Backbone as CSV, one residue per row, in Angstrom:
resi,resn,N_x,N_y,N_z,CA_x,CA_y,CA_z,C_x,C_y,C_z
1,MET,10.284,60.320,-22.269,9.787,61.647,-21.908,8.502,61.488,-21.097
2,ALA,8.377,62.235,-20.026,7.200,62.153,-19.172,5.967,62.641,-19.917
3,GLU,4.819,62.105,-19.539,3.570,62.463,-20.216,3.277,63.958,-20.120
4,SER,3.541,64.572,-18.968,3.267,66.003,-18.807,4.140,66.841,-19.734
5,GLN,5.361,66.384,-20.024,6.228,67.113,-20.932,5.728,67.011,-22.358
6,MET,5.136,65.891,-22.717,4.622,65.720,-24.070,3.413,66.612,-24.317
7,ASP,2.674,66.915,-23.255,1.481,67.742,-23.385,1.801,69.232,-23.415
8,MET,3.042,69.597,-23.089,3.411,71.012,-23.072,3.367,71.584,-24.479
9,PRO,2.820,72.788,-24.626,2.795,73.411,-25.940,4.193,73.780,-26.402
10,ARG,4.387,73.804,-27.680,5.690,74.155,-28.243,5.567,75.462,-28.998
11,GLY,6.631,76.231,-29.011,6.650,77.438,-29.828,6.671,78.717,-29.046
12,ARG,5.875,79.655,-29.482,5.893,81.004,-28.925,5.071,81.119,-27.650
13,MET,5.585,81.910,-26.719,4.857,82.205,-25.493,4.326,83.625,-25.629
14,ILE,3.044,83.803,-25.366,2.401,85.110,-25.462,2.095,85.573,-24.044
15,VAL,2.617,86.743,-23.681,2.401,87.304,-22.348,1.649,88.611,-22.511
16,ARG,0.442,88.678,-21.925,-0.400,89.877,-22.010,-0.547,90.494,-20.626
17,CYS,-0.343,91.793,-20.549,-0.519,92.509,-19.290,-2.013,92.562,-18.957
18,LEU,-2.349,92.347,-17.684,-3.748,92.377,-17.254,-4.099,93.637,-16.465
19,SER,-3.197,94.619,-16.440,-3.500,95.871,-15.747,-4.623,96.603,-16.478
20,PRO,-5.548,97.230,-15.749,-6.642,97.950,-16.384,-6.123,99.021,-17.344
21,GLY,-6.625,99.005,-18.551,-6.255,100.005,-19.551,-4.967,99.720,-20.300
22,CYS,-4.218,98.714,-19.903,-2.946,98.404,-20.574,-3.193,97.406,-21.706
23,VAL,-2.519,97.624,-22.809,-2.680,96.749,-23.973,-1.358,96.089,-24.377
24,HIS,-0.344,96.148,-23.530,0.953,95.576,-23.879,0.892,94.057,-23.960
25,VAL,1.592,93.541,-24.949,1.706,92.099,-25.146,3.108,91.818,-25.670
26,ALA,3.656,90.686,-25.256,4.992,90.297,-25.729,4.923,88.890,-26.297
27,LEU,5.616,88.688,-27.379,5.724,87.386,-28.017,7.155,86.915,-27.790
28,LEU,7.315,85.848,-27.020,8.636,85.397,-26.605,8.878,83.951,-27.037
29,GLU,10.130,83.610,-27.245,10.510,82.232,-27.546,10.806,81.543,-26.216
30,ALA,9.884,80.716,-25.751,10.003,80.081,-24.443,11.253,79.223,-24.335
31,LYS,11.595,78.508,-25.385,12.756,77.621,-25.328,14.044,78.411,-25.118
32,VAL,14.144,79.569,-25.747,15.337,80.407,-25.610,15.444,80.960,-24.184
33,LEU,14.317,81.383,-23.615,14.324,81.988,-22.283,14.418,80.975,-21.147
34,PHE,13.708,79.847,-21.279,13.564,78.922,-20.165,14.174,77.539,-20.381
35,GLY,14.620,77.246,-21.597,15.217,75.941,-21.865,14.183,74.860,-22.095
36,PRO,14.341,73.690,-21.460,13.418,72.574,-21.693,11.976,72.924,-21.320
37,ALA,11.036,72.300,-22.000,9.616,72.594,-21.792,9.189,72.428,-20.340
38,ARG,9.836,71.536,-19.614,9.442,71.322,-18.206,9.673,72.571,-17.351
39,ASP,10.535,73.481,-17.815,10.840,74.696,-17.061,10.013,75.903,-17.502
40,TRP,9.145,75.730,-18.481,8.339,76.844,-18.977,7.248,77.196,-17.979
41,PRO,6.883,78.472,-17.878,5.754,78.853,-17.025,4.469,78.212,-17.555
42,THR,3.569,77.872,-16.661,2.306,77.289,-17.085,1.403,78.365,-17.675
43,ALA,0.546,77.967,-18.578,-0.416,78.898,-19.176,-1.399,79.348,-18.101
44,GLY,-1.872,80.576,-18.235,-2.823,81.134,-17.276,-2.255,82.389,-16.621
45,ARG,-2.841,82.768,-15.516,-2.403,83.977,-14.806,-1.034,83.768,-14.190
46,SER,-0.247,84.842,-14.196,1.109,84.755,-13.668,1.548,86.107,-13.129
47,GLN,2.460,86.073,-12.176,3.094,87.286,-11.678,4.595,87.220,-11.927
48,ARG,5.001,86.382,-12.861,6.419,86.183,-13.155,6.994,87.310,-14.012
49,PHE,6.147,88.047,-14.713,6.598,89.095,-15.619,6.157,90.450,-15.113
50,ARG,6.893,91.470,-15.526,6.519,92.837,-15.179,6.422,93.632,-16.468
51,CYS,5.316,94.288,-16.683,5.080,95.087,-17.879,5.793,96.432,-17.755
52,VAL,6.034,97.072,-18.876,6.641,98.396,-18.855,5.731,99.416,-18.161
53,CYS,4.427,99.120,-18.073,3.498,100.020,-17.376,3.604,99.860,-15.864
54,GLY,4.329,98.828,-15.402,4.479,98.575,-13.975,3.609,97.440,-13.475
55,GLY,2.662,96.989,-14.299,1.778,95.901,-13.903,2.527,94.590,-13.726
56,ARG,2.104,93.813,-12.736,2.767,92.538,-12.475,1.840,91.352,-12.663
57,GLU,0.632,91.591,-13.065,-0.325,90.515,-13.330,-0.412,90.333,-14.834
58,SER,-0.187,89.116,-15.303,-0.225,88.855,-16.738,-0.903,87.525,-17.014
59,ARG,-1.225,87.300,-18.267,-1.783,86.026,-18.700,-0.827,85.441,-19.726
60,ILE,-0.435,84.190,-19.491,0.470,83.484,-20.393,-0.324,82.501,-21.222
61,SER,-0.064,82.496,-22.523,-0.639,81.486,-23.408,0.449,81.096,-24.409
62,TYR,0.201,80.045,-25.147,1.196,79.545,-26.089,0.587,79.401,-27.472
63,ALA,1.404,79.647,-28.479,1.027,79.450,-29.879,2.067,78.521,-30.485
64,GLY,1.651,77.669,-31.384,2.584,76.762,-32.035,3.609,77.516,-32.851
65,GLU,4.697,76.841,-33.171,5.783,77.483,-33.919,5.344,77.998,-35.275
66,THR,4.335,77.363,-35.866,3.907,77.780,-37.193,2.607,78.576,-37.167
67,ALA,2.103,78.880,-35.975,0.857,79.641,-35.878,1.063,81.047,-36.407
68,PRO,0.154,81.535,-37.259,0.301,82.898,-37.784,0.080,83.931,-36.686
69,VAL,0.777,85.023,-36.800,0.638,86.118,-35.842,0.068,87.307,-36.603
70,GLU,-1.117,87.773,-36.191,-1.779,88.864,-36.909,-1.058,90.189,-36.703
71,ALA,-0.722,90.496,-35.478,-0.032,91.755,-35.188,1.252,91.441,-34.442
72,GLN,2.344,91.945,-34.911,3.631,91.684,-34.282,3.804,92.613,-33.083
73,PRO,3.760,92.087,-31.852,3.932,92.941,-30.678,5.385,93.368,-30.522
74,ALA,5.575,94.429,-29.788,6.934,94.918,-29.518,7.674,93.879,-28.684
75,SER,8.902,93.555,-29.081,9.644,92.509,-28.382,10.034,92.896,-26.963
76,ASP,10.082,94.191,-26.668,10.485,94.627,-25.326,9.305,95.125,-24.484
77,ALA,8.081,94.782,-24.860,6.905,95.289,-24.152,6.833,94.783,-22.719
78,ILE,7.228,93.556,-22.500,7.185,92.994,-21.155,8.558,92.404,-20.858
79,HIS,9.080,92.675,-19.687,10.402,92.206,-19.285,10.254,91.170,-18.175
80,LEU,11.193,90.248,-18.090,11.164,89.264,-17.017,11.226,89.959,-15.671
81,TRP,10.479,89.436,-14.755,10.432,89.992,-13.413,10.914,88.925,-12.455
82,ALA,11.895,89.236,-11.659,12.440,88.261,-10.714,11.716,88.311,-9.396
């Protein structure tokens, strides 16, 4: 396995809308959506997702599979944007 693949985070992908005034966040299973870790979006700012508010700027971060989640976000808050 390549070194960059070993450094990839495992588990849940957190996508937060960055539109002013929007608080939508989605908790997604990256492996289910994107397959191998090498195909996962990189953490940081992204325009790959579109929020239900219409915003296309988001921030991606990752949490481990066993990381506790304080508030369960709506699963359909953010949809994939092609």
